[in-house]
ROPA-281387 format. One line per 2 residues: number of its first residue (from 1); for each residue y, z, x of N, C-alpha, C. Coordinates in nm, 4 decimals, m for minus. Atoms other than C-alpha are relative to their C-alpha. Layout:
N
NUM> Y,Z,X,Y,Z,X,Y,Z,X; ...
//
This chain:
135
1> 0.1006,m0.0947,0.0698,10.5174,10.5161,7.8411,m0.1074,m0.0425,0.1821; 0.1021,0.0297,m0.0255,10.2247,10.5398,8.0518,m0.1320,0.0784,m0.0350
3> 0.1381,m0.0650,0.0851,9.8626,10.5943,7.9567,m0.0847,0.0552,0.1521; 0.0794,m0.0530,m0.0994,9.7770,10.6748,8.3541,m0.0246,0.1564,0.0284
5> 0.0918,m0.1493,0.0203,9.7360,11.0198,8.2923,m0.0995,0.0377,m0.0823; 0.0452,m0.0312,0.1007,9.5175,11.0232,8.0354,m0.1517,0.0543,0.0765
7> 0.0922,m0.0830,m0.0381,9.2074,11.0876,8.2572,0.0037,0.1557,0.0836; m0.0483,m0.1206,m0.0846,9.3861,11.3555,8.4882,0.0220,0.1109,m0.1185
9> m0.0271,m0.0861,0.1300,9.4587,11.5218,8.1467,m0.1528,0.0461,m0.0210; 0.1390,m0.0566,0.0562,9.1081,11.5088,8.0261,m0.0850,0.0766,0.1109
11> 0.0681,m0.0591,m0.1035,8.9398,11.6127,8.3383,0.0285,0.1452,m0.0088; m0.0600,m0.1560,m0.0064,9.1569,11.9444,8.3637,m0.0615,0.0432,m0.1208
13> 0.0200,m0.0650,0.1335,9.0979,12.0080,7.9720,m0.1524,0.0629,0.0421; 0.1129,m0.0132,m0.0059,8.7502,11.9720,8.0432,m0.0457,0.1086,0.1001
15> m0.0036,m0.0836,m0.1085,8.7388,12.1650,8.3461,m0.0043,0.1466,m0.0151; m0.0469,m0.1381,0.0212,8.9158,12.4771,8.1885,m0.0864,0.0210,m0.1130
17> 0.0780,m0.0498,0.1060,8.7061,12.4713,7.9075,m0.1565,0.0319,0.0387; 0.1338,m0.0435,m0.0990,8.3669,12.4847,8.1182,0.0103,0.1117,0.0956
19> m0.0223,m0.1272,m0.0943,8.5164,12.7519,8.3238,0.0241,0.1381,m0.0632; m0.0517,m0.1330,0.0841,8.6263,12.9851,8.0397,m0.1162,0.0950,m0.0645
21> 0.1280,m0.1256,0.0075,8.4263,13.2894,8.0207,m0.0204,0.0280,m0.1576; 0.0349,m0.0730,0.1699,8.4813,13.3795,7.6340,m0.0583,m0.1210,m0.0458
23> 0.0605,0.1376,0.0620,8.4075,13.0155,7.5347,m0.1767,m0.0183,0.0348; 0.1983,0.0125,m0.0447,8.0429,12.9936,7.7877,m0.0488,0.1138,m0.0889
25> 0.0682,m0.1073,0.0572,7.9877,13.3590,7.6044,m0.0755,m0.0290,m0.1366; 0.0076,0.0256,0.1348,7.9690,13.1895,7.2645,m0.1015,m0.1495,0.0155
27> 0.0897,0.1258,0.0189,7.8128,12.8210,7.3367,m0.0563,m0.0237,0.1508; 0.0839,m0.0452,m0.1354,7.6842,12.8867,7.6953,0.0623,m0.1568,0.0713
29> m0.0788,0.1246,m0.0609,7.7053,12.5520,7.9013,0.0018,m0.1020,m0.0842; m0.0367,0.0855,0.0933,7.7551,12.3594,7.6115,0.1166,m0.0608,m0.0344
31> m0.0914,0.0313,0.0303,8.0445,12.2272,7.6474,0.0092,m0.1546,0.1036; 0.0266,0.1158,m0.0211,8.0737,11.8224,7.6478,0.1085,m0.1117,0.0199
33> m0.1013,0.0904,0.0235,8.3118,11.5242,7.7353,m0.0277,m0.0966,m0.0908; 0.0702,0.0487,0.1315,8.1253,11.3868,7.4616,m0.0781,0.0623,m0.0828
35> 0.1055,m0.0693,0.0636,7.8923,11.4173,7.2075,m0.1317,m0.0024,0.0460; 0.1362,0.0025,m0.0700,7.5315,11.5250,7.3706,m0.0899,m0.1157,m0.1206
37> 0.0595,0.1110,0.0725,7.2771,11.2474,7.3116,m0.1325,0.1011,0.0003; 0.1145,m0.0878,0.0313,6.9200,11.3437,7.2167,0.0126,0.1119,m0.0876
39> 0.0117,m0.1411,0.0474,6.8383,11.6860,7.0698,0.1242,0.0578,m0.0238; m0.1246,m0.0802,0.0387,7.1526,11.8479,6.9512,m0.0391,0.1450,0.0530
41> 0.0345,m0.1044,m0.0297,7.1927,12.1614,7.0978,0.0656,0.1187,m0.1531; m0.0258,m0.0769,0.1019,7.2269,12.4751,6.8211,0.1958,0.0034,m0.0180
43> m0.0966,0.0108,m0.0077,7.5919,12.4874,6.8935,0.0802,m0.0521,0.1470; m0.0450,0.0436,m0.1357,7.8441,12.3002,7.1638,0.1548,m0.0359,m0.0819
45> m0.1214,0.0628,0.0283,8.1621,12.1896,7.1986,0.0362,m0.1453,0.1098; m0.0046,0.1502,m0.0389,8.2591,11.8144,7.2618,0.1709,m0.0408,0.0129
47> m0.1487,0.0579,m0.0112,8.6081,11.6484,7.3778,m0.0147,m0.1452,m0.1165; 0.0043,0.1168,0.0923,8.6975,11.3938,7.1093,0.0958,m0.1239,m0.0203
49> m0.1193,0.1517,0.0243,8.9441,11.0880,6.9937,0.1139,0.0634,0.0616; m0.1388,m0.0278,m0.0283,9.2791,11.1170,7.1466,0.0909,m0.1480,m0.0373
51> m0.1238,0.1017,0.0334,9.6135,10.9449,7.0709,0.1184,m0.0055,0.0587; m0.0649,m0.0096,m0.0943,9.8752,10.8669,7.3056,0.1501,m0.0761,m0.0413
53> m0.1782,0.1472,0.0158,10.2967,10.7482,7.2420,0.0509,0.0889,0.0878; m0.0778,0.0213,m0.1517,10.5298,10.6775,7.4796,0.1225,0.1099,m0.0229
55> m0.1022,m0.1198,m0.0078,10.7638,10.9639,7.6070,0.0948,m0.0098,0.1477; m0.0493,0.0305,m0.1224,10.9010,10.8324,7.8969,0.1996,m0.0020,m0.0371
57> m0.1612,0.0653,0.0121,11.3022,10.8138,7.9614,0.0522,m0.0282,0.1366; m0.0711,0.0621,m0.0965,11.5576,10.7553,8.2260,m0.0332,0.0736,0.1538
59> 0.0549,m0.0910,m0.1397,11.3737,11.0150,8.5005,m0.0968,m0.0854,0.0134; 0.0833,0.0316,m0.0317,11.0646,10.8709,8.4446,m0.0980,m0.0054,m0.0978
61> 0.1120,0.0299,0.0646,10.7240,10.7870,8.2868,m0.0730,0.1045,m0.0540; 0.0605,m0.1433,0.0631,10.6011,11.0182,8.0347,m0.0549,m0.0394,m0.1345
63> 0.0772,m0.0110,0.1213,10.3569,11.0711,7.7215,m0.0242,0.1169,m0.0688; 0.0445,m0.1071,0.1176,10.2790,11.2659,7.4257,m0.1618,m0.0341,m0.0005
65> 0.1480,m0.0046,0.0432,9.8749,11.3231,7.3962,m0.0270,0.1168,m0.0898; 0.0764,m0.0812,0.1199,9.7260,11.4373,7.0850,m0.1283,m0.0451,m0.0024
67> 0.1358,0.0387,m0.0448,9.3718,11.4801,7.1244,m0.0762,0.1186,m0.0909; 0.0598,m0.0485,0.1090,9.0753,11.6519,6.9287,m0.1235,0.0743,0.1160
69> 0.1127,m0.0601,m0.0546,8.8389,11.9238,7.0506,m0.0843,0.0391,m0.1072; 0.0697,m0.0654,0.1251,8.5391,11.9845,6.8147,m0.1293,0.1035,0.0429
71> 0.1466,m0.0967,0.0258,8.2800,12.2632,6.7554,m0.0747,m0.0346,m0.1341; 0.0727,0.0464,0.0888,8.0108,12.1872,6.6116,m0.1535,0.0998,0.0030
73> 0.1160,m0.0788,m0.0013,7.6985,12.4101,6.4855,m0.0836,0.0072,m0.1091; 0.1216,0.0356,0.1118,7.3572,12.4144,6.2875,0.0254,0.1651,m0.0437
75> m0.0155,m0.1544,0.0613,7.4404,12.8226,6.2490,0.0683,0.0102,m0.1602; m0.0112,m0.0268,0.1309,7.4243,12.9534,5.8741,0.1925,0.0374,0.0290
77> m0.1534,m0.0404,0.0400,7.8362,12.9803,5.7865,0.0972,m0.0257,0.1115; m0.0988,0.0704,m0.1146,8.1140,12.9096,6.0246,0.0868,0.1457,0.0841
79> m0.0151,m0.0674,m0.0713,8.1115,13.2349,6.1977,0.0484,m0.0276,0.1443; 0.0189,0.0664,m0.1103,8.0020,13.1160,6.5221,0.0970,m0.1005,0.0446
81> m0.0435,0.1211,m0.0376,8.1969,12.7841,6.4967,0.1279,0.0509,0.0254; m0.1376,m0.0457,m0.0274,8.5253,13.0459,6.4266,0.0091,0.0149,0.1429
83> m0.0128,m0.0439,m0.1246,8.4528,13.1948,6.7550,0.0080,m0.0849,0.1349; m0.0299,0.0869,m0.1176,8.4194,12.9313,6.9962,0.1346,m0.0979,m0.0178
85> m0.1661,0.0981,0.0401,8.7387,12.7302,6.8182,0.0851,0.1241,0.0513; m0.1575,m0.1155,m0.0430,8.9540,13.0646,6.8666,m0.0502,0.0081,0.1938
87> m0.0179,m0.0021,m0.1689,8.8306,13.0605,7.2584,0.0196,m0.1586,0.0576; m0.0517,0.1271,m0.0257,8.8950,12.7061,7.2701,0.1283,m0.0077,0.0128
89> m0.1467,0.0258,0.0352,9.2397,12.7335,7.1190,0.0558,0.1138,0.1336; m0.0112,m0.0842,m0.0715,9.2945,13.0653,7.3623,m0.0160,m0.0653,0.1177
91> 0.0403,0.0793,m0.1358,9.1720,12.8547,7.6890,0.0974,m0.0825,0.0142; m0.1255,0.1380,m0.0190,9.4252,12.5560,7.6328,0.1118,0.0329,m0.0581
93> m0.1654,m0.0142,0.0607,9.7426,12.6610,7.3994,0.0646,0.0566,0.1256; m0.0774,m0.0476,m0.0924,9.9859,12.7135,7.6454,m0.0635,m0.0290,0.1384
95> 0.0486,m0.0192,m0.1616,9.7652,12.6713,7.9878,0.0924,m0.0993,0.0791; m0.0574,0.0761,m0.0907,9.9118,12.5609,8.2604,m0.0852,m0.0814,0.1285
97> 0.1171,0.0403,m0.0668,9.6618,12.3165,8.3835,0.0948,m0.0926,0.1345; m0.0411,0.1083,m0.0577,9.7003,12.1111,8.6720,m0.0805,m0.1148,0.0381
99> 0.0774,0.1510,0.0463,9.6509,11.7332,8.7004,m0.0397,m0.0602,0.1450; 0.0333,0.0618,m0.1381,9.4841,11.5256,8.9541,0.1170,m0.0647,0.0209
101> m0.0875,0.0996,0.0037,9.7569,11.2952,8.8714,0.1493,0.0223,m0.1034; m0.1015,m0.0257,0.1170,10.1211,11.3392,8.7037,0.0145,0.1740,m0.0154
103> m0.0140,m0.1630,0.0127,10.2387,11.7103,8.5670,m0.0358,0.0190,m0.1695; 0.0162,m0.0516,0.1467,10.1555,11.8825,8.2255,0.1368,0.0550,0.0025
105> m0.0999,m0.0257,0.0368,10.4791,11.9668,8.0757,m0.0273,0.1237,m0.0861; 0.0379,m0.0876,0.0812,10.3313,12.1647,7.8223,m0.1263,m0.0507,m0.0790
107> 0.1139,m0.0014,0.1112,10.0237,12.2316,7.5946,m0.0322,0.1130,m0.1067; m0.0298,m0.0557,0.1077,10.0167,12.3282,7.2513,m0.1283,m0.0150,m0.1176
109> 0.0474,0.0420,0.1043,9.7964,12.3735,6.9932,0.0354,m0.0285,m0.1614; m0.0326,0.1015,0.1121,9.8373,12.1377,6.6796,m0.0614,0.0601,m0.1305
111> 0.0949,m0.0022,0.1205,9.6109,12.1969,6.3971,m0.1254,0.0179,m0.0163; 0.1068,m0.0088,0.0108,9.2613,12.2654,6.3008,m0.0483,m0.0586,m0.1352
113> 0.0632,0.0335,0.0954,9.0225,12.1519,6.0342,m0.1615,0.0302,0.0205; 0.0981,m0.0356,0.0001,8.7010,12.3103,5.9328,m0.0879,m0.0883,m0.1070
115> 0.1032,0.0936,0.0734,8.4371,12.1023,5.7289,m0.1664,0.0211,0.0179; 0.1595,0.0461,m0.0482,8.0628,12.0647,5.6702,m0.0622,m0.1349,0.0554
117> 0.0117,0.1560,m0.0554,7.9374,11.7866,5.8841,m0.1505,m0.0513,0.0001; 0.1477,0.0543,0.0369,7.5622,11.7119,5.7375,m0.1025,0.0368,0.0514
119> 0.1040,m0.0654,m0.0911,7.2272,11.7958,5.8368,m0.0082,0.1356,0.0224; m0.0369,m0.1618,m0.0124,7.3329,12.1604,5.7568,0.1002,0.0330,0.1119
121> m0.0818,m0.0519,m0.0744,7.5704,12.1670,6.0362,0.1637,m0.0218,m0.0444; m0.1552,m0.0379,0.0397,7.9685,12.2983,6.0386,0.0356,m0.0738,0.1348
123> m0.1084,0.0352,m0.1246,8.2606,12.1445,6.2427,0.1050,0.0397,m0.0001; m0.1049,m0.0260,m0.0109,8.5783,12.2433,6.3454,0.0543,m0.0948,0.1026
125> m0.0786,0.1122,m0.1050,8.8196,11.9881,6.5089,0.1254,0.0774,0.0078; m0.1182,m0.0192,m0.0338,9.0819,12.1272,6.6855,0.0884,m0.1022,0.0713
127> m0.0953,0.0376,m0.0216,9.4028,11.9536,6.7352,0.1089,0.0391,0.1495; m0.0806,m0.0503,m0.1298,9.5888,11.9864,7.0851,0.0954,m0.1367,0.0041
129> m0.0495,0.0696,m0.0631,9.8887,11.8172,7.1773,0.0843,0.0177,0.1343; m0.0268,m0.0345,m0.1580,10.0130,11.7799,7.5443,0.1064,m0.0947,0.0338
131> m0.0957,0.0719,m0.0576,10.3263,11.6388,7.7283,m0.0230,m0.0010,0.1286; m0.0027,0.0146,m0.1589,10.2906,11.4796,8.0554,0.0785,m0.0992,0.0769
133> m0.1237,0.0905,m0.0421,10.5060,11.3097,8.3020,m0.0837,m0.0564,0.1400; 0.0710,0.0695,m0.1384,10.4261,11.0847,8.5951,0.0714,m0.0087,0.1052
135> m0.0938,m0.0047,m0.1053,10.5572,11.1633,8.9039,0.0144,m0.1041,0.0946
//
């Protein structure tokens, strides 16, 4: 197993989301690698929790990364959150990201959950799975 590629995978996912024009059309510059501090923007995207499982074999080290991207909004209804979530999914599912270390074998949408998040906010958590190998 290797966790050594986790930072490179996070950086590549973050860069992809920040540069995606469909996503920024909905959330502007509000793509974060953590929940924003201070006054929360009306809508934002944040990288969230990650779980990693061993996936190495005789040819080298590798891992499965399962991570969450959250869309949070104070807008009434779920429409704007779903538009942002669709843009996140389109930007990442099947993406061919270049990592600073290792290699991305594949990246897939796994599941999503939409719910009320308190204080009048709505939240969609999208879970993705990535398979990586260390070169």
